[in-house]
ZAVEXBA-665726 format. One record per residue (C-alpha): residue in one letter; x, y, z; residue number from 1. Coordinates in Angstrom, 2 decimals. Layout:
N
{'A'; {X; Y; Z}; NUM}
...
! end
This chain:
215
{'X'; {-0.13; -0.09; 0.07}; 1}
{'X'; {2.88; 2.57; 0.73}; 2}
{'X'; {4.44; 1.96; -2.80}; 3}
{'X'; {0.82; 2.57; -4.22}; 4}
{'X'; {0.79; 5.73; -2.40}; 5}
{'X'; {4.06; 6.81; -3.44}; 6}
{'X'; {3.00; 6.11; -7.34}; 7}
{'X'; {0.04; 8.09; -6.74}; 8}
{'X'; {2.19; 11.13; -5.68}; 9}
{'X'; {4.65; 10.84; -8.31}; 10}
{'X'; {2.01; 10.69; -11.00}; 11}
{'X'; {0.34; 13.75; -9.50}; 12}
{'X'; {3.64; 15.43; -9.39}; 13}
{'X'; {4.09; 14.90; -13.13}; 14}
{'X'; {0.60; 15.93; -14.10}; 15}
{'X'; {1.21; 19.14; -11.88}; 16}
{'X'; {4.31; 20.08; -13.93}; 17}
{'X'; {2.60; 19.30; -17.31}; 18}
{'X'; {-0.29; 21.95; -16.37}; 19}
{'X'; {2.48; 24.43; -15.51}; 20}
{'X'; {4.12; 24.31; -19.11}; 21}
{'X'; {0.51; 24.73; -20.84}; 22}
{'X'; {0.67; 27.87; -23.18}; 23}
{'X'; {-2.30; 30.10; -24.09}; 24}
{'X'; {-3.10; 30.90; -27.62}; 25}
{'X'; {-1.77; 34.29; -28.72}; 26}
{'X'; {-4.28; 37.08; -28.88}; 27}
{'X'; {-5.25; 38.44; -32.30}; 28}
{'X'; {-2.80; 40.61; -34.20}; 29}
{'X'; {-2.66; 44.02; -34.02}; 30}
{'X'; {-2.28; 46.00; -37.37}; 31}
{'X'; {0.47; 44.54; -38.95}; 32}
{'X'; {3.87; 46.52; -39.52}; 33}
{'X'; {7.08; 45.92; -41.17}; 34}
{'X'; {10.14; 45.81; -39.34}; 35}
{'X'; {13.77; 46.15; -40.53}; 36}
{'X'; {15.20; 43.22; -42.37}; 37}
{'X'; {11.52; 42.66; -43.97}; 38}
{'X'; {11.61; 43.06; -47.89}; 39}
{'X'; {8.95; 45.12; -49.66}; 40}
{'X'; {7.96; 44.57; -53.49}; 41}
{'X'; {6.92; 47.98; -55.00}; 42}
{'X'; {5.79; 47.95; -58.65}; 43}
{'X'; {5.53; 51.47; -60.05}; 44}
{'X'; {3.41; 51.79; -63.28}; 45}
{'X'; {5.57; 53.26; -66.16}; 46}
{'X'; {8.34; 53.83; -64.13}; 47}
{'X'; {10.89; 50.33; -63.84}; 48}
{'X'; {13.51; 52.48; -62.03}; 49}
{'X'; {11.30; 52.70; -59.06}; 50}
{'X'; {10.07; 49.08; -59.02}; 51}
{'X'; {11.64; 45.97; -57.48}; 52}
{'X'; {12.12; 44.03; -54.33}; 53}
{'X'; {13.92; 45.87; -51.67}; 54}
{'X'; {14.98; 45.14; -48.29}; 55}
{'X'; {14.04; 47.78; -45.30}; 56}
{'X'; {17.22; 49.36; -43.72}; 57}
{'X'; {17.80; 49.41; -39.94}; 58}
{'X'; {16.44; 52.95; -39.90}; 59}
{'X'; {13.23; 51.84; -41.42}; 60}
{'X'; {13.45; 53.35; -44.70}; 61}
{'X'; {13.55; 51.43; -48.19}; 62}
{'X'; {17.32; 50.25; -49.11}; 63}
{'X'; {16.98; 52.08; -52.34}; 64}
{'X'; {18.63; 55.33; -52.97}; 65}
{'X'; {15.35; 56.74; -54.46}; 66}
{'X'; {13.44; 55.78; -51.37}; 67}
{'X'; {15.87; 56.32; -48.75}; 68}
{'X'; {13.54; 59.15; -47.24}; 69}
{'X'; {10.30; 56.96; -47.22}; 70}
{'X'; {9.83; 55.51; -43.92}; 71}
{'X'; {8.20; 52.15; -44.21}; 72}
{'X'; {8.90; 50.22; -40.96}; 73}
{'X'; {7.53; 50.91; -37.50}; 74}
{'X'; {3.84; 52.40; -38.93}; 75}
{'X'; {0.94; 50.63; -40.22}; 76}
{'X'; {0.97; 49.49; -43.75}; 77}
{'X'; {-1.88; 52.10; -44.56}; 78}
{'X'; {0.62; 54.79; -43.36}; 79}
{'X'; {3.44; 53.31; -45.32}; 80}
{'X'; {1.52; 53.14; -48.56}; 81}
{'X'; {0.75; 56.76; -47.88}; 82}
{'X'; {4.32; 57.90; -47.14}; 83}
{'X'; {5.28; 56.14; -50.48}; 84}
{'X'; {2.45; 57.57; -52.48}; 85}
{'X'; {3.45; 61.07; -51.17}; 86}
{'X'; {6.94; 60.61; -52.39}; 87}
{'X'; {5.99; 59.43; -55.80}; 88}
{'X'; {3.59; 62.32; -56.10}; 89}
{'X'; {6.84; 64.49; -56.73}; 90}
{'X'; {6.91; 62.90; -60.16}; 91}
{'X'; {3.54; 61.76; -61.02}; 92}
{'X'; {0.55; 63.96; -60.19}; 93}
{'X'; {-1.74; 60.40; -59.42}; 94}
{'X'; {0.76; 57.79; -59.13}; 95}
{'X'; {-0.03; 54.21; -59.98}; 96}
{'X'; {1.73; 51.58; -57.72}; 97}
{'X'; {1.36; 48.76; -55.66}; 98}
{'X'; {3.22; 47.86; -52.75}; 99}
{'X'; {3.54; 44.20; -51.26}; 100}
{'X'; {5.18; 43.59; -48.13}; 101}
{'X'; {7.31; 40.52; -47.65}; 102}
{'X'; {7.64; 39.28; -43.99}; 103}
{'X'; {10.85; 37.60; -42.75}; 104}
{'X'; {10.87; 34.55; -40.89}; 105}
{'X'; {12.49; 31.34; -40.25}; 106}
{'X'; {11.42; 27.31; -39.96}; 107}
{'X'; {13.79; 25.02; -38.58}; 108}
{'X'; {13.89; 21.70; -36.85}; 109}
{'X'; {12.36; 18.50; -38.06}; 110}
{'X'; {11.60; 19.82; -41.51}; 111}
{'X'; {13.44; 18.54; -44.56}; 112}
{'X'; {14.57; 22.03; -45.74}; 113}
{'X'; {15.48; 24.29; -42.94}; 114}
{'X'; {15.26; 27.91; -44.31}; 115}
{'X'; {15.17; 31.68; -43.81}; 116}
{'X'; {12.73; 33.43; -46.03}; 117}
{'X'; {10.42; 36.20; -47.02}; 118}
{'X'; {6.44; 35.46; -47.48}; 119}
{'X'; {3.49; 37.48; -48.13}; 120}
{'X'; {1.23; 38.81; -45.24}; 121}
{'X'; {-1.33; 36.27; -44.60}; 122}
{'X'; {0.62; 33.24; -44.74}; 123}
{'X'; {-0.26; 30.73; -41.87}; 124}
{'X'; {2.14; 29.12; -39.47}; 125}
{'X'; {0.73; 25.90; -41.01}; 126}
{'X'; {1.85; 27.22; -44.77}; 127}
{'X'; {5.39; 28.28; -43.44}; 128}
{'X'; {5.90; 24.67; -42.23}; 129}
{'X'; {4.96; 23.52; -45.48}; 130}
{'X'; {7.29; 25.89; -47.50}; 131}
{'X'; {10.11; 23.92; -45.73}; 132}
{'X'; {8.71; 20.65; -47.20}; 133}
{'X'; {6.44; 19.93; -44.45}; 134}
{'X'; {7.63; 18.00; -41.30}; 135}
{'X'; {9.82; 14.49; -41.05}; 136}
{'X'; {8.58; 11.61; -39.61}; 137}
{'X'; {10.26; 12.08; -36.41}; 138}
{'X'; {8.47; 15.42; -35.98}; 139}
{'X'; {5.94; 16.09; -33.25}; 140}
{'X'; {3.23; 17.74; -35.20}; 141}
{'X'; {1.16; 18.56; -32.00}; 142}
{'X'; {3.80; 20.70; -30.40}; 143}
{'X'; {5.48; 23.37; -33.07}; 144}
{'X'; {7.04; 25.83; -31.41}; 145}
{'X'; {6.51; 29.73; -32.59}; 146}
{'X'; {8.73; 31.84; -30.88}; 147}
{'X'; {7.53; 35.77; -31.52}; 148}
{'X'; {8.83; 39.22; -30.42}; 149}
{'X'; {6.46; 41.39; -28.60}; 150}
{'X'; {6.20; 45.04; -29.43}; 151}
{'X'; {7.59; 45.17; -25.93}; 152}
{'X'; {10.68; 43.73; -26.90}; 153}
{'X'; {10.03; 40.31; -25.11}; 154}
{'X'; {9.92; 37.06; -26.53}; 155}
{'X'; {7.24; 34.76; -26.17}; 156}
{'X'; {7.04; 31.04; -27.07}; 157}
{'X'; {3.38; 29.63; -28.18}; 158}
{'X'; {2.55; 26.13; -29.27}; 159}
{'X'; {0.90; 25.06; -32.46}; 160}
{'X'; {-0.87; 21.61; -33.18}; 161}
{'X'; {-0.69; 20.87; -37.09}; 162}
{'X'; {-2.75; 17.58; -36.38}; 163}
{'X'; {-5.81; 19.97; -35.66}; 164}
{'X'; {-7.08; 21.39; -38.68}; 165}
{'X'; {-8.87; 23.66; -36.32}; 166}
{'X'; {-6.25; 24.96; -34.20}; 167}
{'X'; {-6.04; 28.74; -33.91}; 168}
{'X'; {-2.50; 29.53; -33.86}; 169}
{'X'; {-1.55; 26.84; -36.74}; 170}
{'X'; {-4.13; 28.70; -38.79}; 171}
{'X'; {-3.17; 32.20; -37.54}; 172}
{'X'; {-0.97; 34.36; -39.92}; 173}
{'X'; {3.05; 34.70; -39.47}; 174}
{'X'; {4.43; 37.94; -37.78}; 175}
{'X'; {7.60; 39.49; -38.88}; 176}
{'X'; {10.79; 37.75; -37.29}; 177}
{'X'; {8.73; 34.93; -36.13}; 178}
{'X'; {11.08; 31.71; -35.79}; 179}
{'X'; {8.99; 28.30; -36.05}; 180}
{'X'; {11.00; 25.62; -34.47}; 181}
{'X'; {9.45; 21.99; -35.57}; 182}
{'X'; {10.61; 19.80; -32.30}; 183}
{'X'; {11.46; 16.05; -32.43}; 184}
{'X'; {8.97; 13.64; -31.03}; 185}
{'X'; {9.60; 12.41; -27.30}; 186}
{'X'; {10.35; 8.71; -26.83}; 187}
{'X'; {8.13; 7.21; -24.47}; 188}
{'X'; {11.01; 5.01; -22.76}; 189}
{'X'; {13.62; 7.60; -22.91}; 190}
{'X'; {11.56; 10.85; -22.17}; 191}
{'X'; {8.73; 9.71; -20.20}; 192}
{'X'; {8.97; 6.18; -18.53}; 193}
{'X'; {12.70; 6.16; -17.37}; 194}
{'X'; {12.18; 9.79; -15.69}; 195}
{'X'; {9.25; 8.72; -14.15}; 196}
{'X'; {10.64; 5.63; -12.59}; 197}
{'X'; {13.62; 7.62; -11.43}; 198}
{'X'; {11.22; 10.06; -9.80}; 199}
{'X'; {9.33; 7.06; -8.00}; 200}
{'X'; {12.45; 5.60; -7.00}; 201}
{'X'; {13.75; 8.71; -5.46}; 202}
{'X'; {10.16; 8.76; -3.50}; 203}
{'X'; {10.61; 5.30; -2.56}; 204}
{'X'; {13.99; 6.08; -1.03}; 205}
{'X'; {12.62; 8.84; 1.04}; 206}
{'X'; {9.93; 6.79; 2.26}; 207}
{'X'; {12.32; 4.11; 3.30}; 208}
{'X'; {14.46; 6.32; 5.01}; 209}
{'X'; {11.59; 7.82; 7.30}; 210}
{'X'; {10.45; 4.42; 7.85}; 211}
{'X'; {14.12; 3.56; 9.35}; 212}
{'X'; {14.03; 6.76; 11.32}; 213}
{'X'; {10.49; 5.98; 13.17}; 214}
{'X'; {11.64; 2.78; 13.88}; 215}
! end
């Protein structure tokens, strides 16, 4: 009976630790902004010299001599487009252009092709993993880490479940600078059974020690 009680205690301790590791799903994204290191695709009608894919400089402007005074990063996309339109109005009374933001992120871990790439806004976490070739046979598809930089400067970790087609985070759009890490599946014997057995042994040893002292 004593050892059954010890086993129950060990199980309760494991369940408590597991509940503490639970993470909440992030709230809905605020209005998206671009960051230095992201890219932007600008296409200006009849002006090829203004068109192309450009990286955003550390100061938040477009890394092109013609656009060095145009603020793109750190402001809502609508503001960034207004800044670009204001600048192009110097050359055309009613400039016709398209500005397409490209977010910078990475996918690593148990994927066939780990990569860093730029993608369009609206790309989901699941789609980003697919860009890296999906997951390997060793991947833990129900525990995909999304490491995200918050506006406050803090870094948070969320978990997506690619096995659940209705998982909110897996279907939510990526954000600039996201790091998506596909972890390896845990081994029951190595990662669960043996540590639990060791914990039970430790608790049992304490119980025997107390029993000897009481004698």
